[in-house]
C-alpha positions, -999 to +999 in steps of 0.1 A: +625-375+443+603-400+425+595-435+437+617-450+410+646-429+420+642-438+457+641-475+448+672-471+428+690-455+457+680-482+481+690-511+458+723-494+449+732-490+486+723-526+495+743-539+466+772-517+475+771-528+512+771-565+502+798-561+476+821-542+500+817-569+527+824-597+502+855-578+489+867-573+525+863-611+532+884-618+501+911-594+511+913-607+547+910-644+536+879-652+556+853-639+580+872-646+612+874-609+620+836-605+618+840-580+589+824-553+609+794-574+619+772-553+642+762-569+675+744-559+707+765-554+738+766-583+763+781-578+797+797-545+787+819-534+816+810-499+828+831-493+859+820-517+886+789-528+867+781-545+834+756-536+807+736-558+783+716-542+755+683-559+749+668-560+714+642-534+724+669-511+737+691-518+706+661-509+684+656-476+701+694-468+700+696-475+663+664-455+655+677-425+675+711-426+658+694-427+623+671-399+634+700-377+643+718-384+610+688-379+588+678-347+607+712-331+601+712-342+564+678-327+558+685-295+577+719-288+560+725-305+527+688-308+516+676-274+529+708-257+519+710-236+550+745-247+560+762-239+527+797-253+525+796-264+561+770-292+554+797-319+549+813-309+582+780-311+601+771-345+586+806-359+593+805-346+629+771-363+634+785-396+621+814-393+645+793-386+675+768-414+666+796-439+664+812-427+697+779-429+714+765-462+700+795-481+688+800-500+720+763-506+725+750-518+691+779-515+667+763-483+654+757-491+618+724-471+617+722-479+580+705-511+567+730-514+538+759-511+563+745-538+585+733-562+557+767-564+540+786-581+569+755-603+576+756-617+540+794-621+540+795-639+574+762-657+571+751-644+605+717-628+605+711-625+642+690-594+651+687-587+614+652-573+618+665-548+643+693-534+622+672-533+590+640-517+604+652-494+632+671-470+610+642-468+586+618-459+615+642-432+627+646-418+592+609-416+587+603-398+620+630-373+611+615-367+576+580-362+591+594-338+617+614-319+591+583-317+568+560-305+596+584-278+608+589-266+572+552-264+567+546-245+599+573-220+589+557-215+555+522-210+571+537-185+595+553-165+567+520-166+547+501-154+578+526-125+583+523-114+547+485-115+549+486-094+581+508-069+564+485-067+534+454-062+556+469-032+574+453+002+566+472+026+543+479+049+572+496+020+591+517+009+561+525+043+546+526+072+572+526+099+545+497+086+524+470+101+546+483+138+544+485+133+506+449+122+506+439+152+526+457+175+502+439+159+473+406+165+491+414+201+497+424+205+461+391+190+449+373+215+472+392+244+458+384+233+423+347+232+430+349+267+445+367+280+414+337+268+394+316+294+412+319+330+399+309+362+414+287+387+395+267+419+404+230+415+408+214+441+386+180+436+402+193+444+437+196+479+452+230+490+464+248+468+440+245+437+460+269+410+449+258+375+443+275+341+438+268+326+404+268+289+399+276+283+362+261+249+360+227+258+374+226+295+369+214+301+405+225+332+423+231+336+460+231+371+474+261+382+494+269+412+516+268+447+499+300+457+482+320+486+496+316+520+479 
């Protein structure tokens, strides 16, 4: 994806989030319902205790939720490993993110989703948190995905190089016997180039081995009568 395409996606999502929140305010006749405005939990009852989410904790929660979502998207839809199950994996991740963080931060984990209600209601409290935390989580997920993909490629390349560096005997068990047969054939061919002829100058009809290329003769044992 080019820089221009990325900017186009970001601007389109921001415009869509704001337009959706304004349309919802028009349909509901005002912003009394909050229009899905995200907010950090204050005095959230958890059994006998209460919980208040600080901005630092809220930042971490939103970053982690965005990290989970972007990791699943990159590992399924982008990498193509999940096939037709990619939408199910992404949808289940969204569901579990909302179940986990909805009561704590509102769980928008998307700057466009958080900015729309802020503009429609005019309430920009903790805007820095909701606009930056998902970006940080998404960047960490992208870096991790890229690093793991690069390690996998390097591992495959190293394995291929190791296979190529193996000896022929290790890679093809039957190649060495074939080479031996070729060597034996070459030796027989060289032997066939030598002819046997009687040595007329020797007594008892000694036989000699004649080398056609050099004309040299080598005396052998006497022939049988």
